[in-house]
N, C-alpha and C positions, 0 to 999 in steps of 0.2 A: 826732330827738327827739319827734316830731308821731305816728310810728308804733310807738314802744315805750310810749307808755302803754296807744294804744290793744290792745297786745295782752294786758296783762291781762288787759281783758274780757274776750278772748277763753278764756285760760285759765282764767279763774273760772269761764265760762259753760260749758268743758266737765268742769270737774272737778267743779263743785254741780251743774250740770243733769243732765249723761250718766250719773254715774255714781249720784246715788240716782234717777234717772228708772229703773233696773234695779233695783233693791232689794227692794221689795217685790214688783214684775211677779214678781222670780225665784220666792220663797217661793209666790205665786199656784199657779206653775209646777210646782214640786218638792212642792206638797201641802204641805206643813211651814207656811203661814199658820193653818189651824184648831188643830195643835197649839201654835201662838203664842197666838192669840186665848186659847187653852183654861187657858194660863198664869196663875196669879195676878198676874201684871206688868201693871201699867195702861198702855192704851193712849199715852199720854204717854210713860211710859216705855220703852215697845218703839220711838216712832217717833225720844226721843231715844240709842236703842242705835243706832239706822239711821241716826242723822243727826250724831251725835259723830264719828268717825272720819273719814268725810270733809269735815269741818270742818276736822279736822286736817290733811287731806292737803292739802286746799284752801289752806289758809294757807300749809302748807311749801311749797306751788307757788308762793304771792303771794312769800315768803320768796326763792326763786331766782328770781325776776324783780325783783325787787325789785335783789337783789344784782348782777347781769346787768345792770338799768338802770344803774344807778349805777356801776359797778366795769368793765363792760364795753363798756359802749356812749358810759359819760358823758352821762350824759342828768343832768340838775343839779336837785337838789330843792329850789327854791326858796321855796314852799311850806312848808307844816306834813309831815314827817314823819308825825305822828300822826292828821291828816284824811286825809291817802294812808291808814292802816290800818286808819282805823275805816270810812272808805267802803268800803274792801276787804273787811270781814267782813260788814257791812252784804247787800254786793251777793250774797257767797256763799249766809247765810242766805235772803236771797233766791232764789237758784236752787236750791239744796239742799230748799227747802222746797215747788219749783216742781216739780223736779224727783218730791219726793216723791207733789204732787197727781198728775203724770201718768204716776205708777206704779201707783199706787193703781186711778185711774180704767181705766187699759189692761188689768192684768192680764195681759200677757205680754209679754219684754224685748224681742221685735222689734219688735212696734207701738210700746212703750216708746219704744225709742232713736227709730223715723222720727219720730213725735212729737215727741220731745225734739229734734231735727233744724230740724223745722217750727218751734217753737215759740220755742228760746232761740239757737239757735244763727246761724241765719239770719240773726233780726231782730238779735240781737249785731255779726255781721259785716257790714251790708245797710246795715240801719237807726240805725247806733248815731254811724255820723259817723267809724266809724276810718277808712273806705276813701274813702265818699262824700261830701263837705262840704254835709252840710244845708243851707244857705245856698243853694246852687245848685239843690238839688232843688223838685220841685214840691211845692205849699202841698198838696197829699194827704199827699204823703208825709213832709211836715216834722212837719206834726198825728198822724200813723199813730206816727211812730218817737218822738214825745213821750207815747205811751201807754205807751211801753216803759221797761222801767228801767234800759238799758248805757245812753242818751245821756243822763240822770244821770252814774251813776257815773264815764262819759269825760267828761264837764263838771268833776267833781270832782277828775281827776286831772290832767287840764291844767292846772288852775288850780291843785294840789299840787306837780309838776310844775313847770311852765314859768313860772307864775307867782307866785303866791303873792297873799294879799291876799282879795281879796274876799270878805268875809266873809257876806256878805247870799245870796251867790249860793249860796257853801260849803252855808251853815246849810238855805236850800228845797233843793237836792236831796239833802241830810243829810236831811231830814225826806222827800222822795219816795221814798227808798230803805227809810228806814223803815217807811211807809206798805205800799208791796209786799212787802217782808220780814212784815210782819205779815198780807198777805190771803193770802199761801200758807204760814203757818202755820196760821192761822184753820181 
């Protein structure tokens, strides 16, 4: 029951960051970015066209994870399904934005994939509390982990699946996820 919510973090990190980190870099490598910039489409329309399909794909992955968690692994949903859904959408949006930032900065698919693993996937696995309990980690690791969004997403998932209630904690963590998503898309 404790590990299955952590898998949501991994799946949405891979779907959000890894996929979108290659999108703009691929355009730069193929030489099609200049043609795209020359079109009358606005930059926000271009970003939306690069983000929306991966958001849908990520939410489909989330739905499969949710179905497996509830029906296959029989993890109870003692909290709110809607809190789990909202936090997952916010975390996915943050991941999509981070992937786009990495893709725009690196301009190389290989470099983008390597940076994405270092910036998003490894912290999501190691510093989210998924594998290692942060209460037993050194103080510097706990501080570093709380500077990253996976910790807050996993806390909301644990509340949503395993306990329910804890409205103040859920609201605080959702606001942190909104902040990270806004920063990544800014």
